[in-house]
N, C-alpha and C positions, 0 to 999 in steps of 0.2 A: 481694516480695525482690529485690535487685542483680543485675542478670545477675553470672554468673560464669564462668571455664574452669576445666574440668577436665583432669587428664591421666587417660587411659582405657587399660589395657593388655588383651590378650591373648594368654597362654601356654602352649599345646599341645605334643605331639608332636614336631609336623613346624616349625609355624611361628612366631613372635613378630609381632606386631601392638600398635600404639601410635596415640591418636589425641589432640587435641583434642576436647573437649567441651566447645560454648558453652551454658549452661545459661540461658534466659531466661523469666523470669516465674516464680509460683508452681506447683510441681509439683501440687500437689491442686486448682487453677484452671487445669488445661490450659498448663503451663507447657510450654516444647520445648527439647529437644536438637539440635543441629546438630552433626554431627562437621566436623572440617576435620584436614588435615594428618595424615592416613593415611598408614602406614606398616607393609610388611609384610617381613621377611627371614625366610631358614631360619634357624631355631634351632642347624642347625648351624655357622652361622657365628661365633657368640659362645661361648666357651667359660662364661660365666655370664649367669641373666638381670640381673643390672646391669650387664654390659658391653653389653647391648643396648640399656638403659636410658639408660647414659649416651652412646649412639652417636646415640639419639630425641632425646634432652636437648639435643647438640651440635647438631644440625640446626635445632631447631626454637628453642630458647632461649625456653620461655614462661613467662610468668607466671602464677602459678596457685592457684588457691584449694582446690586438693584433688587427691585420685588416686584411682580404683576400679580393679581389677585383677582379672582372672578367671584365675586358675592351674589348671593340671592334674592338681591334686593335692586334700591335704587340709591346713589346716592344725595343725602339731603342736610345742607347745612353740614357738612364734615362728619355726616354720620351714614351706615346703612345698615335701616331696621331689615333683618331677616326675616319674613313674615311668617315662615312654615318652620322656624328652629327656634323665635323666641330671643334671638343675641339681637343688641345693636350693637353695631363695630364700630368705634371710636376711633377717626383715619389719625388724628393725633396721640392718641396713645401709643398706635401702631408704629405710627413713624419715631416716636421716642423709643421707643422698643427697640427697633432695626437702626434706627442713628443712618439712616441713606439718603442720599440727595432725592434719586427717583426711585419714587413708587406709584406706579397705576394701578387704579382701582376700577374695574367695571363690573359692569351683572354677569350673573355668572354665562348664561346663556348667548351674551355678546362672544363671551371667549369659547364658549361652546361651537358658536356661528366661524368663527375665524380659525378655525381649526379643521374644517370639512375638507376646503381642496389641498390640505396639507397631508391627510391621514392617508397612509399605505395601504391602509385594508379595512374595506367596508362591507356590508351585505347586500346585495342586488334586491332586491322587493318587487321590482318592475322595469324590466326594460326600455331603453330609448337609445335616441340619438341628439345628445346634449348643444346648444348653441356654445360654441369657444369664449361669445364673446355675451354670454348672457347672466344675467345674476340668478343667483343662487340663495333660494330659500331652506331656513333649518330650522325644526321645532319639533317639541312632542314634550311627553308628560315623564315627570320626574315624581318627587314630591310634590312641586308646582308643575305647570304648563310653560316653557318656556318657548318663545321663538325670538329668530334675529336674521336678516338678509345681507347678504353681500353682494356689492358691487366692483366690478373691475376699475381701476383707477388707473390713469395713464398718464401722469405728470413725469416728474423727472424722476422720478425713483418710482418704477410701476410696483403693482402690488392690488393689494385687496381693501374696501372700506367697507366696513359692517354697521348697518344699519339695524338699532336693538327696539325693543317695545315692547309693551305687557299685554301681546295678544293673547296669553294662554287665558284672560279674561275676558277676552269675548262674549258673545252670549251663546250660549247652546243653543244646535238647530237643531231638531229629530226631523225625523222624515219617517218611521215605520209608527205603527198602533204600538207596539212595545215603547218605543222612545217617547211618543208625546204623554204616554202614561208615566215613565218616567219622571220625565219633565214636571207633573202637574204633580207627582207622589213626589218629589224635591223640593217643591215652593210650598207642600203644606208642614215640611219638616223644618221643626223648631229648632235642629242642630245645624241646618245650613245657615240660618240668618237672614234678614232682609235683603234684596235688590233680585239682581236678576240672577238664572242658573248659568253659569258659565263653564266652557270646556275644560276648566280646571277642577271643578267638582264633579263631573262627568267622569275624565279620563286619568286624573292624576291620583297619587296618593293620599294629596288633602282630602279626597272624599271618596276614600275608599269604602269605607264603613257604611256610609249611610246610603251611599248608592247601590253596594251592594243589599242591604237591608232592603230598598226599595224596589230591585230587581226579584227577591224571593215573594214580598207582598204581592208585585203584580201578575206575580207566574204563580202564587196560590201554594208556597209554601212556605214551611216554619222557618225563620230566620234561623242562622247560624253563625258561631262566631267563630271566621274562620279567618286565618293569616292572607297574606296576599300569595307566598308561595304554595299554600295550600290551597286556595284557589284556581290558581294554574295549574298545577297538578290534578285537580280533580277536572276540571274541565278536559284536558288530555286525557284524563280516562274516561270520558263520556257522562259527565253530572250536568244534566239540561240548564240548572239555574247557573251556574258558573260558566258553561260553554255560552252562553247569551249574554251574560257579564260582558267576559271577553270582546266577544261579538259587538256590543256595544259601544265597548272603549277602541276598539279599533276601529270604528266606523266613523267615531268623533273625533279621534285622530286625522282621519283620511280627510273627513272634510272640512277641517281646520285648514288643512295643508294647502287642499287645494283651493280652499278661498287666499290662500296667503299667497300661492304659485300667480293665480289670477291676478289678485291686487299690485302685486311686486313684478309681476312678467319674467315668473323664474324659468326662463328657456334654458338657464346653465344647468338645471337640478335639482330634487329636492331631495333634503336629507332627515330622515328621522331619528331623533336623539331622545338621549332619555332613561333612565332604567325602568321602567315604566312599559316603557316603547320595546326593550329588548325582549321583555319576556312576553310579549304581545305577538310575537315575529308571525307565530303560525294563521293566526286571525287576522295581521294585517296585510299575508300573502293571500286570503280570500278574495275571489272575484266580485263580492258582494261590497268588499271596505274596498277593493282598488275603483270598483265602478264609485264610489261617494268622489274619489279624488278627479277622476276624467271624465265622467259624464255630466258635462255642463251646457245641454242644450246646442245651441248657436257656437257654441265657443268648445266643445267637446276636440275639434278637430286642431285648436290652437294647444291643447294641453296633452294633447295624444302622445307626443314626441317624447315627451319630459321624462327623464330617468328616476326611479325613487329608488334610494340608497338608506341602507340600518347601518349606525354608527353603532355601533358593539364598545370599543374602545374607552376603559375608565378614564385614562388617562389625557381623552380629547381636550375636556377645559385646559389642564394643563400646559398642553403643548399650544392650544390656541392662547393663553394668557403669555407663555411666552414669543410667541410670534407678534401678538399685538405691542408688546413693550421695544418688540424690534423695530416696527412700523411708525413709533413715537419717536425713534432715536432716529430713525435714517429721514424722516417727513417733517417734524415736530408736533405730530397732531395723530390721532384715531380717529 
């Protein structure tokens, strides 16, 4: 097939990214994707997704064959509400703006998951021996908490099939005394709202302030107005509240991903993703956090061979969006 250029985008709760993906050759026969003109801006700089898109197009003026976007929401009647951004993306308006016959729109973590087996570099958190035919689980916290699963597809055009979901909204599962106290404190906090306390509230950016305040109160310390960056720096410097806060978040991530690995048989490996996860790397490596993933009673030996890796690339969901566009071109569905 002829070389093509497609527009790829990723819009989450904090940032919006676009790039041009140059697609060369047949995807089924090892075709390649090269990203260029990568663009990242805070979502808060734009009133709508369409405004951000317009700003990128004005700077690049590309000649496009198609477009593929990962958006932090679910498609509902031709629109995608981004819960942690306050945008609602109208797909009809996007199509009118781009004037393209092929536009693919998926959840942002659907695109993130698709990128995992294609990445040249990830960081090992825990070694293992992956099953080359096994499923892969991808998940972790950014502004929200995303999850996705990959299954190998062995039809006419071999490749990967992504199974998405809203696993970040699964109910938080405390294990230690401190975590149980955190759960009760969050349940009583009016900022959280009604309903179960989810993994997203405890581990992701969306619940950062309320969770940090709760840990301060539980440990008998005065609440401090800290940014996420300050919290990480202070934890690395030995601040007891910030250390426990980071450990709680890391344990939440590993518990959730261990549950996911069991549920989907992720014997091909687990990838931790998301901007918060990158900053939690020192605590994700701690034995206590890894034990929350692997220690599963009679099924501990089943999970022990699974390697855990950390995705650090900011362009991973853009690459995943391009690969999904190729998947759809090759087999007609994603």
